[in-house]
N, C-alpha and C positions, 0 to 999 in steps of 0.2 A: 492379780491384774498388774500389767506392766505400766510403769509411769509413762505418760505422754511427754514427748519433748517437742519443742518448737523446731521446725525444719530450718536448717542453715545452709548457707553456701559453703563451698570448700574452705574458704578462708574467712569465715564470718563470725567467729566468736569474739567476745569482748577483750580477750587478752592478745588479739592480733596474731594468733597462731593458726597454722593449718589444722583443720579438724582431724584429719587422719594421722598425720605424721607428728604433729605437735612441734613443728619447726617454725621459726619466726616467719612472718608474712613476706618479707622481702626476699627470703630464700625461695619461697614458693613461687613468687612472681618471676624470679630469675630462672628457675627451673622451667616454668611454663613458657617463658620467652625463648629459652633455648630449644624447647621442643618445637615451637613454631618455626624457628630459624632452620632447624634440621629438616623439617617437613618441606619448607620452601626450597632449600638448596637441593634436596633429594630429587625434586622434580625438574631441575634444569638439566637439559641434555643437549649436546651439540651433535648435529647430523652433518656428515661430510657431503659435499656435492655443490652444485651450482643452483642457486634459487631460481625458480621459474614462476611466472604469474599463474594464478589460479585460472581454471577454465572459465570463460565468460558465461554468465547465465543468459540463456536465450530468452528473448522477449516473445517468442512464438513457439507453439508446440510442434511436434513432428508433423511434417507436411501430410495433409490428407486425413488427420484424425477427426476433423470436423467439430472439435470442441474448443472452448476457451481456457481449459485447464492448463495451468502453467504460464499463461500470459499475465504480465503485470501491467496494470493500467498506467501507472506513473512512468514506467520504462518506455512503453509504447508512445504515450503522449509526449514525453520528452524528445523522442526521436522525431515525431511529427513537427514539433514547433522549434526545433533547434535553430538558433541563430536569428529568431524573430523578435527578441526582446522580452520574452515572457520570463517570469520568475520560475524557480523550480516547482515541480508539481507537488501538491499537498493532498493527503488523504483526509477527508472530512468525515467519513463514516467508516464502519467496519467492512463495508462492501469493497469489491475490487473496483474502486472509483477514484479518479484523480482530477484535480482542478489546478490550472495554472493561470495566473493573472498577469496582465501587462498594464502598467500605469497609464491612465488616461485613454484606455482603449476598451478593455473588457476582460472576460475570462473564457477560456476554452476548457471543456471538461470531456472526460472519457469514462464510461462505465461499461465494464465487461461482465455480462450476466450469462452464466452457462445454463440456467434453468428456465428463464422467462424469455419467450420468443416474441414475435410480432403481435400475436393475438392478445397477449397480456398487455403489450404496449398500447394497443388500440383501446383497451378498456381503461387503462390508466390515463391516457391523454385523449379525451374525446375530441373529435374533429380532426384527428390526424389523417393525413392523406397518403394514398399509395405513392410510392416513389421507387426509383431504381438508382443504385450507385454502381457504376461500372458493370451494369447488367445484373447485379445482385438485388434480390427483393429487399425493399426497405419501406419505412414509413417516415413521413415528414410531419413534425408536430411543433406547435407554438403554444406551450403550456399556459402562457398568460394572455394569449390572444394575438392576433396579427398586428404587427407593427410595434409590439411592446418591448422589443429588444432582446428577446430570447427565442432561439430556434434550435431544433435538434433533428437529427436523423438517426433512426433506429435501423440497424442493418441485421438481417437474418444471418445467423451463424449456426450451421448444422441443423438438426431437426428441432432443437428446443432452445437454443441460445440466441443472444443478440448482443450487439455492440452499439452503444448510444453515444454519439458525439453531440456536444452542445456548445453553441456560441452565445454568449451573453454580452451585449454591447452597453457601455456606460453612457456615452454621450447621445443626446437626442438625435443629432444629425446622422448618427451611425445606425440607429435602431432598425431602420428599414433594410439594412444590408446584413442583418444577423443570419438570415437563411442562406445568403450567398457564402458567407464565411463558414457556416456549418456544413454546407454542401462541399465546399473546397476541402475542408478537413476530413470529411467522410470519404471523399474520393481518394485522398492520400492514404487513409487508413485501410480501405478495402483490400488492397493487395497484401497487406500484412496479416489479414485474418486467415484462419484455417480454411481449407478448401470447402467449397459448397457441398 
C-alpha cells in the first residue's frame, strides 16, 4: 500500500522550496511572473490603418419583420425622451423593459414583449379599454385605477407582441394627466415599432 501524502500547492512545503524543482520560492515566483509578462506582451499587436468608429447598433429591427427582436427598450426610450430632463434609463427586471425618471415629475417606462400581445394585456390589466395609436390597435390601462397617477398604452406589434409605454406621475396635481403623457409617448413610439 502506498503512503498517502497531503496535497500541496506548487510552492507549498515548509522549506519554502518549489515542490517539483526544489528551487527556492522567490525563484519560482520570478519565473511565474516572467511567464505572465511574456504572455501579456505576446498578445499586443499593432494594426496599421486609420481607426474608424464601430457600426452603430440599431434600435429597431429590419423594416417589416413584425417582431421586437433586436430592439433595446432603453435605447428606444432614451431616443423618445432625449432633452426632456429625464435621467438615463434603468433596467429593473430581466425583461426588455426600461424606466427613466425626472425629478419632481415622474417616470416613463417602456416594455417590449415579443410573445405577449394585447389579449394577454387585457387579462393582466382588467378594465383596460380599446384604443388606437396612429391607427394601430392598442389598449389603454390604468393598473391602479383611474386618477391614481399611472397610465399605460399597450400597442400591438406583429401577431404576438406588444410594446407598453407607462407614465407614472409623482405629484397629486399631475396624476389626472398621466394618460395624456402616456398617449403622447405612445404616439411618438409607434413609428419606431416594426411594421404592422
